[in-house]
Every structure is written in structure tokens, then in C-alpha cells.
VMD Tcl script that builds the backbone (N, CA, C; Angstrom):
set m [mol new atoms 513]
animate dup $m
set s [atomselect $m all]
$s set {name element resname resid chain x y z} {
  {N N MET 1 A 0.853 -1.193 0.000}
  {CA C MET 1 A 0.000 0.000 0.000}
  {C C MET 1 A 0.886 1.239 0.000}
  {N N THR 2 A 0.537 2.208 -0.822}
  {CA C THR 2 A 1.341 3.421 -0.897}
  {C C THR 2 A 1.060 4.309 0.306}
  {N N GLU 3 A 2.091 5.022 0.720}
  {CA C GLU 3 A 1.955 5.916 1.867}
  {C C GLU 3 A 1.260 7.196 1.430}
  {N N LYS 4 A 0.307 7.647 2.232}
  {CA C LYS 4 A -0.429 8.864 1.922}
  {C C LYS 4 A 0.371 10.077 2.362}
  {N N ASN 5 A 0.070 11.191 1.724}
  {CA C ASN 5 A 0.644 12.462 2.128}
  {C C ASN 5 A 0.226 12.754 3.571}
  {N N PRO 6 A 1.105 13.375 4.376}
  {CA C PRO 6 A 0.754 13.665 5.775}
  {C C PRO 6 A -0.506 14.527 5.937}
  {N N LEU 7 A -0.771 15.434 5.002}
  {CA C LEU 7 A -1.974 16.253 5.094}
  {C C LEU 7 A -3.225 15.404 4.883}
  {N N VAL 8 A -3.148 14.472 3.942}
  {CA C VAL 8 A -4.267 13.564 3.682}
  {C C VAL 8 A -4.442 12.601 4.856}
  {N N GLU 9 A -3.332 12.137 5.416}
  {CA C GLU 9 A -3.392 11.273 6.605}
  {C C GLU 9 A -4.102 11.978 7.750}
  {N N LEU 10 A -3.766 13.246 7.966}
  {CA C LEU 10 A -4.389 14.013 9.040}
  {C C LEU 10 A -5.893 14.154 8.804}
  {N N ALA 11 A -6.286 14.472 7.586}
  {CA C ALA 11 A -7.712 14.581 7.259}
  {C C ALA 11 A -8.418 13.249 7.475}
  {N N THR 12 A -7.797 12.167 7.052}
  {CA C THR 12 A -8.370 10.830 7.212}
  {C C THR 12 A -8.567 10.495 8.686}
  {N N GLU 13 A -7.550 10.743 9.482}
  {CA C GLU 13 A -7.643 10.460 10.921}
  {C C GLU 13 A -8.702 11.329 11.592}
  {N N ALA 14 A -8.803 12.595 11.182}
  {CA C ALA 14 A -9.813 13.490 11.757}
  {C C ALA 14 A -11.217 12.972 11.452}
  {N N ILE 15 A -11.431 12.510 10.231}
  {CA C ILE 15 A -12.740 11.972 9.839}
  {C C ILE 15 A -13.055 10.708 10.625}
  {N N LYS 16 A -12.106 9.779 10.662}
  {CA C LYS 16 A -12.336 8.517 11.386}
  {C C LYS 16 A -12.615 8.779 12.863}
  {N N ASN 17 A -11.824 9.628 13.477}
  {CA C ASN 17 A -11.990 9.936 14.895}
  {C C ASN 17 A -13.377 10.527 15.158}
  {N N TYR 18 A -13.818 11.389 14.254}
  {CA C TYR 18 A -15.127 12.009 14.437}
  {C C TYR 18 A -16.256 11.006 14.204}
  {N N VAL 19 A -16.141 10.218 13.143}
  {CA C VAL 19 A -17.204 9.252 12.840}
  {C C VAL 19 A -17.322 8.211 13.952}
  {N N TYR 20 A -16.207 7.703 14.433}
  {CA C TYR 20 A -16.237 6.666 15.477}
  {C C TYR 20 A -16.572 7.208 16.863}
  {N N TYR 21 A -15.990 8.347 17.237}
  {CA C TYR 21 A -16.070 8.811 18.626}
  {C C TYR 21 A -16.770 10.157 18.807}
  {N N LYS 22 A -17.146 10.816 17.695}
  {CA C LYS 22 A -17.768 12.148 17.744}
  {C C LYS 22 A -16.875 13.154 18.474}
  {N N LYS 23 A -15.564 12.991 18.320}
  {CA C LYS 23 A -14.608 13.887 18.968}
  {C C LYS 23 A -13.683 14.493 17.920}
  {N N LYS 24 A -13.301 15.728 18.183}
  {CA C LYS 24 A -12.369 16.425 17.308}
  {C C LYS 24 A -10.950 15.970 17.637}
  {N N LEU 25 A -10.216 15.614 16.615}
  {CA C LEU 25 A -8.822 15.199 16.755}
  {C C LEU 25 A -7.976 16.377 17.229}
  {N N ASP 26 A -7.039 16.117 18.127}
  {CA C ASP 26 A -6.093 17.156 18.532}
  {C C ASP 26 A -5.088 17.385 17.415}
  {N N SER 27 A -4.607 18.604 17.298}
  {CA C SER 27 A -3.575 18.920 16.316}
  {C C SER 27 A -2.305 18.154 16.666}
  {N N PRO 28 A -1.614 17.604 15.669}
  {CA C PRO 28 A -0.380 16.859 15.960}
  {C C PRO 28 A 0.675 17.759 16.611}
  {N N ASP 29 A 1.569 17.156 17.372}
  {CA C ASP 29 A 2.635 17.909 18.035}
  {C C ASP 29 A 3.727 18.331 17.063}
  {N N ASN 30 A 4.147 17.420 16.217}
  {CA C ASN 30 A 5.241 17.702 15.279}
  {C C ASN 30 A 4.669 18.075 13.918}
  {N N LEU 31 A 4.485 19.369 13.691}
  {CA C LEU 31 A 3.908 19.833 12.437}
  {C C LEU 31 A 4.978 19.992 11.371}
  {N N SER 32 A 4.655 19.528 10.162}
  {CA C SER 32 A 5.542 19.767 9.021}
  {C C SER 32 A 5.497 21.258 8.689}
  {N N SER 33 A 6.436 21.712 7.876}
  {CA C SER 33 A 6.455 23.131 7.505}
  {C C SER 33 A 5.163 23.514 6.792}
  {N N GLU 34 A 4.614 22.611 5.981}
  {CA C GLU 34 A 3.349 22.874 5.277}
  {C C GLU 34 A 2.198 23.038 6.270}
  {N N MET 35 A 2.193 22.247 7.337}
  {CA C MET 35 A 1.107 22.297 8.312}
  {C C MET 35 A 1.193 23.511 9.227}
  {N N LYS 36 A 2.357 24.127 9.327}
  {CA C LYS 36 A 2.531 25.302 10.194}
  {C C LYS 36 A 2.020 26.584 9.538}
  {N N LYS 37 A 1.884 26.578 8.213}
  {CA C LYS 37 A 1.446 27.772 7.491}
  {C C LYS 37 A 0.014 28.116 7.845}
  {N N ARG 38 A -0.383 29.348 7.512}
  {CA C ARG 38 A -1.777 29.766 7.640}
  {C C ARG 38 A -2.317 29.980 6.232}
  {N N CYS 39 A -3.230 29.103 5.817}
  {CA C CYS 39 A -3.813 29.160 4.477}
  {C C CYS 39 A -5.253 28.644 4.549}
  {N N GLY 40 A -6.014 29.004 3.538}
  {CA C GLY 40 A -7.303 28.364 3.364}
  {C C GLY 40 A -7.087 26.924 2.935}
  {N N VAL 41 A -8.010 26.051 3.313}
  {CA C VAL 41 A -7.887 24.621 3.020}
  {C C VAL 41 A -9.267 24.061 2.680}
  {N N PHE 42 A -9.319 23.221 1.653}
  {CA C PHE 42 A -10.529 22.463 1.344}
  {C C PHE 42 A -10.237 20.985 1.503}
  {N N VAL 43 A -11.169 20.266 2.095}
  {CA C VAL 43 A -11.089 18.816 2.186}
  {C C VAL 43 A -12.235 18.251 1.361}
  {N N SER 44 A -11.883 17.413 0.395}
  {CA C SER 44 A -12.871 16.778 -0.479}
  {C C SER 44 A -12.884 15.282 -0.201}
  {N N ILE 45 A -14.088 14.728 -0.152}
  {CA C ILE 45 A -14.267 13.307 0.101}
  {C C ILE 45 A -15.040 12.728 -1.072}
  {N N LYS 46 A -14.497 11.660 -1.645}
  {CA C LYS 46 A -15.196 10.942 -2.709}
  {C C LYS 46 A -15.389 9.502 -2.274}
  {N N LYS 47 A -16.469 8.912 -2.786}
  {CA C LYS 47 A -16.757 7.500 -2.551}
  {C C LYS 47 A -17.019 6.880 -3.911}
  {N N LYS 48 A -16.163 5.943 -4.296}
  {CA C LYS 48 A -16.267 5.286 -5.603}
  {C C LYS 48 A -16.323 6.309 -6.729}
  {N N GLY 49 A -15.485 7.341 -6.613}
  {CA C GLY 49 A -15.356 8.360 -7.645}
  {C C GLY 49 A -16.386 9.463 -7.601}
  {N N GLN 50 A -17.398 9.346 -6.736}
  {CA C GLN 50 A -18.460 10.351 -6.645}
  {C C GLN 50 A -18.240 11.234 -5.415}
  {N N LEU 51 A -18.476 12.543 -5.571}
  {CA C LEU 51 A -18.331 13.454 -4.451}
  {C C LEU 51 A -19.236 13.019 -3.304}
  {N N ARG 52 A -18.672 13.011 -2.103}
  {CA C ARG 52 A -19.415 12.601 -0.899}
  {C C ARG 52 A -19.424 13.703 0.161}
  {N N GLY 53 A -18.552 14.703 -0.019}
  {CA C GLY 53 A -18.498 15.827 0.891}
  {C C GLY 53 A -17.332 16.727 0.522}
  {N N CYS 54 A -17.517 18.024 0.672}
  {CA C CYS 54 A -16.442 18.974 0.394}
  {C C CYS 54 A -16.740 20.259 1.152}
  {N N ILE 55 A -15.844 20.600 2.055}
  {CA C ILE 55 A -15.986 21.830 2.844}
  {C C ILE 55 A -14.606 22.454 2.964}
  {N N GLY 56 A -14.574 23.780 2.971}
  {CA C GLY 56 A -13.287 24.432 3.117}
  {C C GLY 56 A -13.404 25.886 3.482}
  {N N THR 57 A -12.240 26.466 3.614}
  {CA C THR 57 A -12.108 27.883 3.925}
  {C C THR 57 A -11.182 28.489 2.882}
  {N N PHE 58 A -11.576 29.622 2.309}
  {CA C PHE 58 A -10.730 30.214 1.272}
  {C C PHE 58 A -9.647 31.100 1.874}
  {N N GLN 59 A -9.810 31.462 3.147}
  {CA C GLN 59 A -8.766 32.169 3.887}
  {C C GLN 59 A -8.646 31.480 5.240}
  {N N PRO 60 A -7.498 31.589 5.896}
  {CA C PRO 60 A -7.325 30.871 7.162}
  {C C PRO 60 A -8.278 31.377 8.247}
  {N N THR 61 A -8.800 30.439 9.028}
  {CA C THR 61 A -9.688 30.773 10.145}
  {C C THR 61 A -9.143 30.227 11.466}
  {N N THR 62 A -8.036 29.486 11.390}
  {CA C THR 62 A -7.449 28.867 12.580}
  {C C THR 62 A -5.960 29.184 12.642}
  {N N ALA 63 A -5.282 28.599 13.612}
  {CA C ALA 63 A -3.869 28.893 13.858}
  {C C ALA 63 A -2.954 28.415 12.744}
  {N N ASN 64 A -3.340 27.334 12.044}
  {CA C ASN 64 A -2.438 26.771 11.034}
  {C C ASN 64 A -3.189 25.795 10.122}
  {N N VAL 65 A -2.486 25.326 9.096}
  {CA C VAL 65 A -3.073 24.413 8.115}
  {C C VAL 65 A -3.554 23.130 8.787}
  {N N ALA 66 A -2.821 22.615 9.759}
  {CA C ALA 66 A -3.238 21.392 10.440}
  {C C ALA 66 A -4.618 21.562 11.066}
  {N N CYS 67 A -4.851 22.662 11.758}
  {CA C CYS 67 A -6.157 22.918 12.382}
  {C C CYS 67 A -7.242 23.122 11.329}
  {N N GLU 68 A -6.908 23.793 10.225}
  {CA C GLU 68 A -7.874 23.971 9.125}
  {C C GLU 68 A -8.275 22.602 8.578}
  {N N ILE 69 A -7.297 21.723 8.392}
  {CA C ILE 69 A -7.580 20.382 7.858}
  {C C ILE 69 A -8.514 19.633 8.797}
  {N N ILE 70 A -8.215 19.628 10.081}
  {CA C ILE 70 A -9.039 18.899 11.048}
  {C C ILE 70 A -10.473 19.426 11.026}
  {N N ASN 71 A -10.637 20.743 11.133}
  {CA C ASN 71 A -11.989 21.337 11.141}
  {C C ASN 71 A -12.743 21.053 9.850}
  {N N ASN 72 A -12.070 21.235 8.709}
  {CA C ASN 72 A -12.750 21.091 7.431}
  {C C ASN 72 A -13.006 19.631 7.079}
  {N N ALA 73 A -12.152 18.731 7.528}
  {CA C ALA 73 A -12.379 17.298 7.304}
  {C C ALA 73 A -13.639 16.855 8.047}
  {N N ILE 74 A -13.760 17.277 9.300}
  {CA C ILE 74 A -14.948 16.930 10.081}
  {C C ILE 74 A -16.194 17.536 9.434}
  {N N ALA 75 A -16.105 18.795 9.025}
  {CA C ALA 75 A -17.250 19.457 8.389}
  {C C ALA 75 A -17.631 18.775 7.077}
  {N N ALA 76 A -16.638 18.393 6.268}
  {CA C ALA 76 A -16.924 17.720 4.996}
  {C C ALA 76 A -17.612 16.379 5.232}
  {N N ALA 77 A -17.240 15.703 6.305}
  {CA C ALA 77 A -17.818 14.390 6.614}
  {C C ALA 77 A -19.184 14.479 7.277}
  {N N SER 78 A -19.474 15.607 7.936}
  {CA C SER 78 A -20.679 15.638 8.762}
  {C C SER 78 A -21.618 16.823 8.524}
  {N N GLU 79 A -21.153 17.862 7.815}
  {CA C GLU 79 A -21.965 19.079 7.707}
  {C C GLU 79 A -22.247 19.548 6.286}
  {N N ASP 80 A -21.712 18.870 5.270}
  {CA C ASP 80 A -21.998 19.302 3.899}
  {C C ASP 80 A -23.498 19.131 3.670}
  {N N PRO 81 A -24.225 20.243 3.407}
  {CA C PRO 81 A -25.685 20.154 3.300}
  {C C PRO 81 A -26.178 19.314 2.125}
  {N N ARG 82 A -25.309 18.996 1.195}
  {CA C ARG 82 A -25.717 18.200 0.031}
  {C C ARG 82 A -25.789 16.707 0.324}
  {N N PHE 83 A -25.208 16.292 1.463}
  {CA C PHE 83 A -25.076 14.859 1.744}
  {C C PHE 83 A -25.435 14.536 3.192}
  {N N ASN 84 A -25.811 13.285 3.429}
  {CA C ASN 84 A -25.967 12.799 4.793}
  {C C ASN 84 A -24.578 12.654 5.412}
  {N N PRO 85 A -24.485 12.749 6.734}
  {CA C PRO 85 A -23.184 12.540 7.376}
  {C C PRO 85 A -22.618 11.151 7.055}
  {N N ILE 86 A -21.323 11.082 6.970}
  {CA C ILE 86 A -20.643 9.815 6.703}
  {C C ILE 86 A -20.788 8.903 7.914}
  {N N ILE 87 A -20.998 7.621 7.638}
  {CA C ILE 87 A -21.112 6.623 8.705}
  {C C ILE 87 A -19.924 5.669 8.643}
  {N N SER 88 A -19.709 4.947 9.733}
  {CA C SER 88 A -18.508 4.115 9.853}
  {C C SER 88 A -18.387 3.076 8.743}
  {N N GLU 89 A -19.517 2.544 8.271}
  {CA C GLU 89 A -19.470 1.514 7.219}
  {C C GLU 89 A -18.893 2.042 5.900}
  {N N GLU 90 A -18.861 3.352 5.727}
  {CA C GLU 90 A -18.357 3.942 4.481}
  {C C GLU 90 A -16.859 4.219 4.501}
  {N N LEU 91 A -16.266 4.253 5.670}
  {CA C LEU 91 A -14.900 4.775 5.817}
  {C C LEU 91 A -13.883 4.095 4.901}
  {N N GLU 92 A -13.988 2.796 4.711}
  {CA C GLU 92 A -13.004 2.076 3.887}
  {C C GLU 92 A -13.101 2.443 2.405}
  {N N ASP 93 A -14.238 2.978 1.981}
  {CA C ASP 93 A -14.462 3.278 0.559}
  {C C ASP 93 A -14.162 4.727 0.192}
  {N N LEU 94 A -13.665 5.522 1.150}
  {CA C LEU 94 A -13.492 6.948 0.899}
  {C C LEU 94 A -12.122 7.277 0.317}
  {N N GLU 95 A -12.125 8.239 -0.591}
  {CA C GLU 95 A -10.891 8.821 -1.124}
  {C C GLU 95 A -10.898 10.280 -0.682}
  {N N ILE 96 A -9.817 10.691 -0.045}
  {CA C ILE 96 A -9.764 12.038 0.533}
  {C C ILE 96 A -8.658 12.828 -0.130}
  {N N SER 97 A -8.960 14.079 -0.452}
  {CA C SER 97 A -7.925 14.979 -0.967}
  {C C SER 97 A -7.985 16.281 -0.175}
  {N N VAL 98 A -6.832 16.927 -0.105}
  {CA C VAL 98 A -6.690 18.190 0.617}
  {C C VAL 98 A -6.123 19.216 -0.349}
  {N N ASP 99 A -6.796 20.347 -0.475}
  {CA C ASP 99 A -6.312 21.458 -1.296}
  {C C ASP 99 A -5.905 22.594 -0.366}
  {N N VAL 100 A -4.654 23.028 -0.489}
  {CA C VAL 100 A -4.163 24.184 0.267}
  {C C VAL 100 A -4.159 25.361 -0.704}
  {N N LEU 101 A -4.879 26.418 -0.353}
  {CA C LEU 101 A -5.120 27.535 -1.264}
  {C C LEU 101 A -4.104 28.654 -1.098}
  {N N SER 102 A -3.754 29.264 -2.224}
  {CA C SER 102 A -2.996 30.512 -2.179}
  {C C SER 102 A -3.976 31.621 -1.795}
  {N N PRO 103 A -3.478 32.769 -1.325}
  {CA C PRO 103 A -4.403 33.875 -1.025}
  {C C PRO 103 A -5.160 34.300 -2.289}
  {N N PRO 104 A -6.460 34.597 -2.171}
  {CA C PRO 104 A -7.224 35.042 -3.348}
  {C C PRO 104 A -6.671 36.354 -3.901}
  {N N GLU 105 A -6.672 36.429 -5.224}
  {CA C GLU 105 A -6.153 37.604 -5.935}
  {C C GLU 105 A -7.310 38.208 -6.741}
  {N N LYS 106 A -7.595 39.487 -6.505}
  {CA C LYS 106 A -8.659 40.171 -7.237}
  {C C LYS 106 A -8.233 40.320 -8.698}
  {N N ILE 107 A -9.146 40.003 -9.607}
  {CA C ILE 107 A -8.858 40.143 -11.038}
  {C C ILE 107 A -9.936 40.999 -11.685}
  {N N ASN 108 A -9.638 41.510 -12.867}
  {CA C ASN 108 A -10.540 42.439 -13.544}
  {C C ASN 108 A -11.403 41.804 -14.622}
  {N N SER 109 A -11.025 40.605 -15.044}
  {CA C SER 109 A -11.722 40.013 -16.177}
  {C C SER 109 A -11.637 38.499 -16.122}
  {N N LYS 110 A -12.658 37.856 -16.689}
  {CA C LYS 110 A -12.618 36.393 -16.770}
  {C C LYS 110 A -11.502 35.910 -17.696}
  {N N LEU 111 A -10.940 36.813 -18.487}
  {CA C LEU 111 A -9.820 36.454 -19.355}
  {C C LEU 111 A -8.577 36.075 -18.546}
  {N N GLU 112 A -8.573 36.442 -17.259}
  {CA C GLU 112 A -7.447 36.121 -16.382}
  {C C GLU 112 A -7.640 34.775 -15.673}
  {N N LEU 113 A -8.667 34.043 -16.061}
  {CA C LEU 113 A -8.955 32.747 -15.457}
  {C C LEU 113 A -8.565 31.597 -16.373}
  {N N ASP 114 A -8.311 30.461 -15.782}
  {CA C ASP 114 A -8.062 29.201 -16.475}
  {C C ASP 114 A -8.554 28.112 -15.519}
  {N N PRO 115 A -9.646 27.408 -15.863}
  {CA C PRO 115 A -10.249 26.469 -14.914}
  {C C PRO 115 A -9.337 25.302 -14.515}
  {N N LYS 116 A -8.325 25.034 -15.292}
  {CA C LYS 116 A -7.382 23.965 -14.930}
  {C C LYS 116 A -6.352 24.463 -13.908}
  {N N ARG 117 A -5.988 25.737 -13.985}
  {CA C ARG 117 A -4.945 26.289 -13.117}
  {C C ARG 117 A -5.505 27.031 -11.897}
  {N N TYR 118 A -6.564 27.816 -12.105}
  {CA C TYR 118 A -7.068 28.689 -11.050}
  {C C TYR 118 A -8.455 28.266 -10.557}
  {N N GLY 119 A -8.636 28.355 -9.255}
  {CA C GLY 119 A -9.970 28.327 -8.689}
  {C C GLY 119 A -10.530 29.724 -8.787}
  {N N VAL 120 A -11.842 29.853 -8.600}
  {CA C VAL 120 A -12.471 31.160 -8.732}
  {C C VAL 120 A -13.396 31.420 -7.549}
  {N N ILE 121 A -13.439 32.682 -7.160}
  {CA C ILE 121 A -14.415 33.156 -6.182}
  {C C ILE 121 A -15.202 34.265 -6.874}
  {N N VAL 122 A -16.529 34.153 -6.839}
  {CA C VAL 122 A -17.393 35.210 -7.356}
  {C C VAL 122 A -18.063 35.860 -6.162}
  {N N GLN 123 A -18.200 37.186 -6.229}
  {CA C GLN 123 A -18.805 37.901 -5.106}
  {C C GLN 123 A -19.724 38.994 -5.606}
  {N N LYS 124 A -20.907 39.059 -4.996}
  {CA C LYS 124 A -21.886 40.114 -5.257}
  {C C LYS 124 A -22.479 40.467 -3.901}
  {N N GLY 125 A -22.073 41.615 -3.358}
  {CA C GLY 125 A -22.519 41.981 -2.014}
  {C C GLY 125 A -21.976 40.972 -1.008}
  {N N PHE 126 A -22.898 40.394 -0.218}
  {CA C PHE 126 A -22.498 39.408 0.790}
  {C C PHE 126 A -22.499 37.983 0.246}
  {N N ARG 127 A -22.997 37.808 -0.962}
  {CA C ARG 127 A -23.057 36.469 -1.558}
  {C C ARG 127 A -21.713 36.139 -2.198}
  {N N ARG 128 A -21.257 34.942 -1.917}
  {CA C ARG 128 A -19.940 34.542 -2.417}
  {C C ARG 128 A -19.968 33.056 -2.756}
  {N N GLY 129 A -19.415 32.717 -3.917}
  {CA C GLY 129 A -19.319 31.316 -4.333}
  {C C GLY 129 A -17.909 30.999 -4.767}
  {N N LEU 130 A -17.475 29.796 -4.472}
  {CA C LEU 130 A -16.111 29.374 -4.770}
  {C C LEU 130 A -16.144 28.058 -5.521}
  {N N LEU 131 A -15.244 27.909 -6.475}
  {CA C LEU 131 A -15.067 26.632 -7.151}
  {C C LEU 131 A -13.577 26.363 -7.273}
  {N N LEU 132 A -13.183 25.180 -6.851}
  {CA C LEU 132 A -11.778 24.775 -6.920}
  {C C LEU 132 A -11.359 24.581 -8.376}
  {N N PRO 133 A -10.061 24.636 -8.656}
  {CA C PRO 133 A -9.586 24.421 -10.026}
  {C C PRO 133 A -9.479 22.940 -10.368}
  {N N ASP 134 A -9.312 22.682 -11.637}
  {CA C ASP 134 A -8.976 21.357 -12.156}
  {C C ASP 134 A -9.971 20.291 -11.697}
  {N N LEU 135 A -11.263 20.600 -11.863}
  {CA C LEU 135 A -12.308 19.644 -11.514}
  {C C LEU 135 A -12.765 18.917 -12.776}
  {N N GLU 136 A -13.032 17.645 -12.638}
  {CA C GLU 136 A -13.469 16.834 -13.764}
  {C C GLU 136 A -14.746 17.415 -14.361}
  {N N GLY 137 A -14.736 17.620 -15.683}
  {CA C GLY 137 A -15.910 18.133 -16.380}
  {C C GLY 137 A -16.015 19.646 -16.438}
  {N N VAL 138 A -15.174 20.350 -15.693}
  {CA C VAL 138 A -15.193 21.818 -15.709}
  {C C VAL 138 A -14.023 22.277 -16.588}
  {N N ASP 139 A -14.331 22.461 -17.881}
  {CA C ASP 139 A -13.273 22.719 -18.855}
  {C C ASP 139 A -13.265 24.134 -19.416}
  {N N THR 140 A -14.298 24.936 -19.093}
  {CA C THR 140 A -14.326 26.302 -19.615}
  {C C THR 140 A -14.504 27.298 -18.476}
  {N N VAL 141 A -14.040 28.506 -18.715}
  {CA C VAL 141 A -14.195 29.575 -17.726}
  {C C VAL 141 A -15.677 29.866 -17.498}
  {N N ASP 142 A -16.457 29.911 -18.565}
  {CA C ASP 142 A -17.881 30.220 -18.427}
  {C C ASP 142 A -18.596 29.183 -17.560}
  {N N TYR 143 A -18.274 27.908 -17.737}
  {CA C TYR 143 A -18.895 26.860 -16.930}
  {C C TYR 143 A -18.448 26.986 -15.466}
  {N N GLN 144 A -17.171 27.268 -15.269}
  {CA C GLN 144 A -16.627 27.465 -13.919}
  {C C GLN 144 A -17.370 28.613 -13.216}
  {N N LEU 145 A -17.539 29.727 -13.910}
  {CA C LEU 145 A -18.235 30.886 -13.335}
  {C C LEU 145 A -19.706 30.575 -13.077}
  {N N SER 146 A -20.335 29.832 -13.977}
  {CA C SER 146 A -21.741 29.472 -13.828}
  {C C SER 146 A -21.956 28.654 -12.552}
  {N N ILE 147 A -21.090 27.700 -12.299}
  {CA C ILE 147 A -21.208 26.863 -11.095}
  {C C ILE 147 A -20.974 27.702 -9.844}
  {N N ALA 148 A -19.941 28.535 -9.868}
  {CA C ALA 148 A -19.628 29.368 -8.698}
  {C C ALA 148 A -20.773 30.332 -8.393}
  {N N LYS 149 A -21.363 30.920 -9.434}
  {CA C LYS 149 A -22.495 31.831 -9.227}
  {C C LYS 149 A -23.688 31.073 -8.644}
  {N N ALA 150 A -23.969 29.897 -9.163}
  {CA C ALA 150 A -25.098 29.104 -8.663}
  {C C ALA 150 A -24.895 28.767 -7.184}
  {N N LYS 151 A -23.677 28.430 -6.807}
  {CA C LYS 151 A -23.389 28.104 -5.405}
  {C C LYS 151 A -23.648 29.302 -4.495}
  {N N ALA 152 A -23.475 30.514 -5.033}
  {CA C ALA 152 A -23.656 31.736 -4.245}
  {C C ALA 152 A -25.078 32.281 -4.329}
  {N N GLY 153 A -25.917 31.673 -5.159}
  {CA C GLY 153 A -27.259 32.213 -5.349}
  {C C GLY 153 A -27.261 33.491 -6.168}
  {N N ILE 154 A -26.280 33.620 -7.049}
  {CA C ILE 154 A -26.154 34.790 -7.924}
  {C C ILE 154 A -26.669 34.404 -9.310}
  {N N LYS 155 A -27.518 35.253 -9.880}
  {CA C LYS 155 A -28.052 34.962 -11.211}
  {C C LYS 155 A -26.946 35.023 -12.255}
  {N N GLU 156 A -27.118 34.223 -13.281}
  {CA C GLU 156 A -26.131 34.093 -14.357}
  {C C GLU 156 A -25.745 35.445 -14.962}
  {N N GLU 157 A -26.755 36.334 -15.153}
  {CA C GLU 157 A -26.497 37.605 -15.840}
  {C C GLU 157 A -25.951 38.704 -14.916}
  {N N GLU 158 A -25.903 38.459 -13.606}
  {CA C GLU 158 A -25.417 39.483 -12.678}
  {C C GLU 158 A -23.904 39.652 -12.780}
  {N N ASP 159 A -23.470 40.912 -12.702}
  {CA C ASP 159 A -22.036 41.190 -12.650}
  {C C ASP 159 A -21.518 40.835 -11.263}
  {N N VAL 160 A -20.294 40.343 -11.228}
  {CA C VAL 160 A -19.682 39.942 -9.959}
  {C C VAL 160 A -18.240 40.424 -9.908}
  {N N GLN 161 A -17.732 40.524 -8.689}
  {CA C GLN 161 A -16.293 40.736 -8.508}
  {C C GLN 161 A -15.650 39.364 -8.588}
  {N N LEU 162 A -14.518 39.294 -9.291}
  {CA C LEU 162 A -13.826 38.017 -9.478}
  {C C LEU 162 A -12.519 37.981 -8.705}
  {N N TYR 163 A -12.251 36.809 -8.136}
  {CA C TYR 163 A -10.970 36.524 -7.494}
  {C C TYR 163 A -10.511 35.163 -7.997}
  {N N ARG 164 A -9.201 35.007 -8.087}
  {CA C ARG 164 A -8.674 33.707 -8.465}
  {C C ARG 164 A -7.649 33.278 -7.418}
  {N N PHE 165 A -7.411 31.975 -7.389}
  {CA C PHE 165 A -6.427 31.414 -6.473}
  {C C PHE 165 A -5.898 30.127 -7.081}
  {N N GLU 166 A -4.758 29.703 -6.593}
  {CA C GLU 166 A -4.180 28.432 -6.991}
  {C C GLU 166 A -4.222 27.497 -5.791}
  {N N VAL 167 A -4.079 26.213 -6.057}
  {CA C VAL 167 A -4.067 25.242 -4.963}
  {C C VAL 167 A -2.899 24.283 -5.132}
  {N N LYS 168 A -2.492 23.730 -4.004}
  {CA C LYS 168 A -1.647 22.541 -3.990}
  {C C LYS 168 A -2.572 21.427 -3.563}
  {N N ARG 169 A -2.751 20.442 -4.438}
  {CA C ARG 169 A -3.688 19.334 -4.165}
  {C C ARG 169 A -2.901 18.117 -3.718}
  {N N TYR 170 A -3.337 17.572 -2.599}
  {CA C TYR 170 A -2.708 16.367 -2.049}
  {C C TYR 170 A -3.745 15.255 -2.030}
  {N N LYS 171 A -3.349 14.074 -2.528}
  {CA C LYS 171 A -4.279 12.915 -2.579}
  {C C LYS 171 A -3.678 11.770 -1.817}
}
mol reanalyze $m
mol bondsrecalc $m
mol representation Tube
mol addrep $m
């Protein structure tokens, strides 16, 4: 069996600990340099190739990446409104990935986007929608923006402020 990335291992352990014991995992003592940073983090959970949960923060909300991973892993497993909470019988079938986000960069035009390289944040007033980059089936900027707007409850024809970001994806 191949060894998982430490960030993915942490997310996996946080999910298992929560599903089995309903307890939040403590942050590890020996943090890698990546885990010590302060960044937004998304944790995505798939089961047999299908999305099963995805929750994240586009800017840091905790002391470090390790804490963001723990919080977002638990939320992805138990609070994603699109899915029922994960149960113990599913744990062996899950594939977990962790995306560590660069700080969002305000852009002036959709011409500065590339759905394979950049994630996007659309904003209109208090409504905000985010879509990660390099997602299966999301091959055009217009489709990427359409999904992000729908997630925010923003109509297709409404003008929005655009932000882009890059991710480091760990599987």
C-alpha cells in the first residue's frame, strides 16, 4: 500500500476519529512546515469516484493548516448540506484529498482565469461562491463561473467581482 501524504493522513484520521467517537482530533505535536502555514484549506471526500463531501475555507480561520484540515475534514464528513453525514461503514471506501489555497487575488476580467490552473471566487454583495480548479468536467471559464455563481445564489447575468487562487492538491 502506498503511503499517503501527511496532510491527507491528518484529514483521514480526523474523519475517522469524528465518525467513530464524535470527537475532534487534537492537532499533531510535530507539524511539518506545510502544516505550520496559515492558508485556506478544502477537504474533499469521494466514494467510488463520486463526491461525498467537500468543505473548506478560502482564507485561514485557525492557527495553522493542520487545524484547518481537522476542522474542514470533520465538516466535509458531517456538515456538507448536500449529503448525509458519513457513517462508519463507508470509511473504507473513501478517497480524501486536501487542497491548500494561495491567497485570493482580485482580477478584472474572466480572461485572467483558467479552470485547470485557477480556482475562482465570485462575489456580489455578501453572496460569495467558490469553485476549486482542475475539476473533472469543468473545462471552460464560463462553466466554472456558472457553477460558482449558482453556489452563491447569484443569477447568471449578474455582474460579480472576481478573485482567483491556486491550490496545492494532495491525494
